[in-house]
C-alpha positions in Angstrom: 300.7 82.7 62.4 300.0 86.0 64.4 303.5 87.1 66.1 303.4 87.5 69.5 304.4 91.0 70.5 306.0 91.8 74.0 306.6 95.8 74.7 308.8 95.8 77.3 310.0 98.1 80.2 306.7 100.5 80.6 306.6 102.7 83.1 303.6 105.1 82.7 299.9 104.6 82.0 300.2 106.4 78.6 302.6 103.7 77.1 300.9 100.7 78.6 297.7 102.1 77.1 299.1 102.6 73.9 300.7 99.3 73.8 297.6 97.6 74.5 295.4 99.5 72.3 297.9 98.9 69.2 297.8 95.4 69.7 300.7 93.9 72.1 300.2 90.6 73.4 302.5 90.9 76.4 303.4 93.6 78.7 306.8 93.6 80.6 307.5 95.3 83.8 311.2 95.4 84.7 312.1 95.0 88.4 316.1 94.9 87.9 317.4 97.5 90.1 320.0 98.6 87.8 317.9 99.5 84.7 316.5 102.7 84.1 313.1 101.1 83.3 312.9 99.8 86.9 309.3 100.2 88.7 308.3 99.2 92.1 305.7 96.2 92.3 303.0 98.6 93.3 303.7 100.8 90.2 303.2 97.7 88.3 300.2 96.6 89.9 298.4 100.0 89.3 299.6 100.0 85.4 298.0 96.8 85.0 294.5 97.5 86.0 293.7 98.4 82.7 295.1 95.8 81.3 292.5 93.3 79.5 293.1 89.4 80.4 294.2 88.4 77.0 297.2 90.7 77.2 299.6 88.8 79.4 301.8 90.6 81.9 305.5 89.8 82.6 307.6 90.7 85.6 310.9 91.1 84.2 314.0 90.6 86.5 317.8 90.1 86.5 319.4 86.9 88.4 316.9 87.7 91.5 317.3 86.0 94.7 313.9 83.7 96.1 312.9 86.9 98.5 313.1 89.3 95.8 311.2 87.5 93.5 308.4 87.0 96.6 308.5 90.6 97.2 307.3 91.5 93.6 304.8 88.5 93.8 303.1 89.8 97.0 302.2 93.1 95.2 301.8 92.2 91.7 300.7 88.9 90.0 302.2 88.4 86.7 301.4 85.9 83.9 305.0 85.3 83.8 308.4 85.8 85.6 311.0 86.3 83.2 314.8 85.8 84.4 317.7 83.7 83.0 317.2 80.0 82.7 319.2 78.8 85.3 317.5 81.1 87.9 314.4 78.9 88.0 316.3 76.1 89.5 316.0 77.9 92.8 312.8 79.6 92.4 309.2 78.3 93.0 306.5 80.0 91.1 302.8 80.3 92.3 300.3 78.9 90.6 299.2 81.0 87.2 302.6 82.8 87.1 304.7 80.8 84.2 308.3 81.0 83.9 309.7 83.1 80.8 313.3 81.6 80.7 315.8 83.7 79.1 318.7 82.2 77.0 321.4 84.0 75.8 323.0 84.5 72.3 326.6 83.1 72.9 328.5 81.2 70.3 328.6 78.0 72.2 325.0 78.1 73.0 323.3 74.8 72.1 319.5 75.1 71.1 318.8 71.5 72.4 319.0 73.3 76.1 315.8 74.8 75.3 312.6 73.1 76.0 310.7 72.8 72.8 307.4 72.6 75.0 307.5 75.9 76.4 307.8 79.3 75.2 311.2 80.9 76.0 313.1 84.0 75.2 316.2 84.4 73.7 318.4 87.6 73.6 321.9 89.1 73.5 324.4 88.5 76.0 323.5 91.7 78.1 319.9 92.8 78.5 318.4 96.1 77.9 321.4 97.4 76.0 320.1 97.2 72.4 322.0 94.3 71.3 321.1 92.6 68.2 321.2 88.8 68.3 323.2 86.6 65.8 320.3 86.2 63.4 321.8 82.9 61.8 322.2 81.2 65.7 318.8 82.9 66.6 317.1 81.1 63.5 318.8 77.9 64.5 316.8 78.2 68.0 313.5 79.4 66.5 313.6 76.5 64.4 313.9 74.1 67.5 311.7 75.8 69.8 309.1 78.5 70.2 311.1 81.7 71.2 310.4 85.5 71.8 313.2 87.3 70.3 314.6 90.2 72.2 317.5 92.6 71.8 318.2 95.0 69.4 315.0 95.0 67.8 313.3 98.7 66.7 310.6 99.8 63.8 313.6 100.0 61.4 315.0 96.4 61.6 312.0 94.1 62.8 310.5 92.9 59.5 314.0 91.7 58.4 314.7 90.1 61.5 311.5 88.5 61.4 312.0 87.4 57.9 315.6 86.0 58.9 314.5 84.4 62.0 310.8 83.6 62.1 310.7 83.3 66.0 307.1 83.0 67.6 307.4 86.5 69.0 309.6 89.7 69.2 310.3 91.7 72.4 311.2 95.2 72.1 312.0 97.9 74.9 314.9 100.4 74.1 314.2 100.3 70.4 310.7 102.2 71.0 312.1 104.9 73.4 313.2 108.4 73.0 315.8 108.1 75.9 316.7 105.4 78.2 313.3 104.5 80.3 311.3 106.9 78.2 308.7 105.2 75.7 307.7 106.9 72.7 304.3 106.2 71.7 304.6 106.6 68.2 307.4 104.0 68.2 305.3 101.8 70.1 302.6 102.0 67.4 305.1 101.6 64.7 306.8 98.7 65.9 303.5 96.7 66.3 302.0 98.2 63.1 305.1 96.6 61.2 304.8 93.5 62.8 301.2 93.0 62.1 301.9 94.0 58.5 304.7 91.5 58.2 302.3 89.0 59.5 299.6 89.8 56.7 302.3 89.4 54.2 304.0 86.2 55.4 301.6 83.7 56.4 303.4 80.7 58.1 302.1 77.1 59.1 
């Protein structure tokens, strides 16, 4: 089975083009104001012009208000909106934009909270800080539902984490940067190539 690869926090055309050309399945644009990867909806709209239809775009937000979501959606039409699962209780998404619900790796987390019929994202307690999840807990979650695993992944550890957790997909941001907010195109290529090599070596049902 092909692992879904999400490259997140892109902010310039070169990194978007390299991610797409290297085989990424999802491209994430960050709109959380506190993040060094934050860009405007107008920038995301411009950067996404070159993204082919089979590569999906994601608007990444952190506890946004309904107004903040609408401000993004008025200027940028993503395939997914990503924020914590509980936030969707007060958000109404337009047709064509699916929720990518974020669940946090906490000791008390119950995998049954995740809908096994939809793709979700599982990551550390805090976003964007390179915090690796507990792989045993993540494996339990991945066994229950299709998840994209995020937090602390990089070219040097992703193969081992994939083997331990076997998620539907992986998400990387800070792990392919030269410094916070600045993507390294060589690391993007390396990350994607390592995941695809894993896929070739580890066929899954």
